[in-house]
N, C-alpha and C positions, 0 to 999 in steps of 0.2 A: 404094276399098279392097277387096282381094279377100277371099274367104271365110276363108282361113287367117288373114289379118291381123285380120279382125273377131273371129274366135274367140279368138286370143291376146290381143287388146286387152281383150276382155270378161273373160278370166281374170285379167289384170293388175289390172283395176279392182276385181274382187271381192276379190282378195287384199289390195290396198292399202287398201281400205275396211274390211278385217277383218270381212267379212260371212260369213254361212253360206249356202251354196247348193250345188246339184248342177248341174254343167255337162255337157251331153250333146252329142255330135256324131255325125253320120253322114259317113263318108268316101266319096270317089268310087268306091273299090273295094269298097264294100258292108260295111265294118266299122263298129262302134260304139265310141265313146270315152265313158267315164264318169269324171268327176272330182268327188270329194266335197271340198268346202271348208268347214272349220269354224273360225270366228274368224280367217279370213284365212290359214289353213294348209291345204295339200293333205293330206288324211288318207287318201284312197284314189284310185287311178288304175288303170283297166282299159282295155286296148286289144288287139285281136286275140286275145282270150282269154288275155292275159297280164296280170299285175298287178305292182305294185311296180317295182323297178328294171328288170325284164325288159320291162315295158311302156314305161317311160321311154326305154329304148334304141331303141324302135321309133318314137318320136315324130318323129324327123328325116325320116321318110318320109310323114308325114300330108298328105293332100290333102282338106281339109274341104269337104263338099258342102253341109251344112246343120247348124245347131246351135241349141240352146235352153237357157235358164237356168230351172231349176226350184227350188222350195223345198227346203231341206236336209231330207233324210230318210235314215234308215239302212236303207231297204228294200234298198239296195245295201250289204250288210252290211260293217261295219268288221271287218277281219281283221288279223292281225299280219304285214302285208306289210313286206318290207325295202325301204321306199320312200325314194327320194332326198329331200333337203330341198326345201322349197318354192322356196327361192332357186335351187337347182341346176336344178330343173325349168323355172323361168321363164327362167333364163339359156340353157338349151338351146333353148327355144322362141323366145326373142328372137334367138338366133343364126340359127335357121332362117328367121325372119321377115326378118332383116336381109339374108340372101342373096337374098331375093325382092324386097324393096321398097327397099333402100338404094341411093342413087346412089353412084357410084364414090368421091366425096369424103366420104361419110358414114361415120362410125365406128359401131361397135355401140352405144356409149353414147349417141350422138345418136339412133339408132333407138329405144333404150329410152326416151329422153326423150319421144319422140313418143307412146309408149304410156302415159306417166305419167298417173295419175289426176288429177294437178294440172292437166293440160291442160284448157282450157275447152271443147275440141271434144267434141261429143257424137256418138258413132257412131250408125249406123242401128240400129233395134231388131233383136234377134237373129232370124235366120231360123228358122222352125219346123223341127224335126228331122223328117225323113221316114224311117221305119224301112224298110229295104230288104226285099224279098221273101225274099232269101237268109237274112236273120236270122230271119224268121218260120218258114221251113223248118227252120232249125236248132233253133228252140224246139220245134217239133212233134216233130222226131226225138228230141230229148233227153227230151221228155215221154213218148214211146212207150217209150223205153229204161227210164224210171223206173217206169212203170205197167204196161206189158205190153199184151196183145192188145186190151183194151178202150179203150186210150188214144185211138185215133182218134175214137171216138164222143164221148168226154168232151171232147176238144180241140175238135171241130167245134161241140159244143153251147155251150161257153164262148166260143168265137170269135164265134158268132152273137149271144150275149148281149151281148158287148162292142160289137159293131157296132150292135145295136139301141139300147143305152143311150148310147153315146158317139159313134157315127157312124163310127168308124174304129179299127183297131188299128195303123195306120201313123203315128200321131202319138204323142207322148210319153205323154200321159194314157192313151190306149187301150192302148198296149203295156205300160205299167206295170200297168194293171188286169188285162190278160190274164195276165201273169206271176204276179201275186199270186193270182189265182183258180186257176190251174193248180197252183201250189205247195200250196195248201190241199187239193188232191185227192190229194196224195202222202202217204200215211200213214207209210211207212217213213222215219225220220229220215236214215238213210244215203243212201237213194235221193233224198230231198229235197235234201240237200247236193250230191250228184252232179249233179242236175238244174241247180241254181243255179250250180254251178261251170262246167258245160259251156256255159252260155249267157252266162257272164261276170259273174254277179252275186256271186260269191264270190272 
């Protein structure tokens, strides 16, 4: 099973089990996907700095490199996105998946059955998300725009703190910690929102 298939299968399982989770993925071209699922419903979706239906329309181009499932948290804030229904999002992703994995004689519904939670097949554990360097560069740039000239010193200090405490900023835990700490350093609410929006958290 390829990475895209694993990612979509994991999403299907979370939704069908009506669980709460945050699903994260890094794509081959260096972008991040954030999907928040609450009670089996997709409540927020961010991809390529787009959210809601605008992000959904880009999903047919995803090439997942790595992904991870995290505990549900609203650190990725819920906003009033014009989001497609969970069923429509899953249908789009299953269509994409069927184009890649279906044999000529298989219909989309048969592919969807393969993804069903009712299947006894257990997929491999999720691959750990690796945060690309380009994403970290964008975070630093956005932080500098929000804070000003002293931002570089603050960023480097917090970056080193996270490295010392958690070992890396290129995994999900380290990256989330980095963003949380940087956000606390931005006093102006407007600048804080602009920072979070520019890195895909709003």
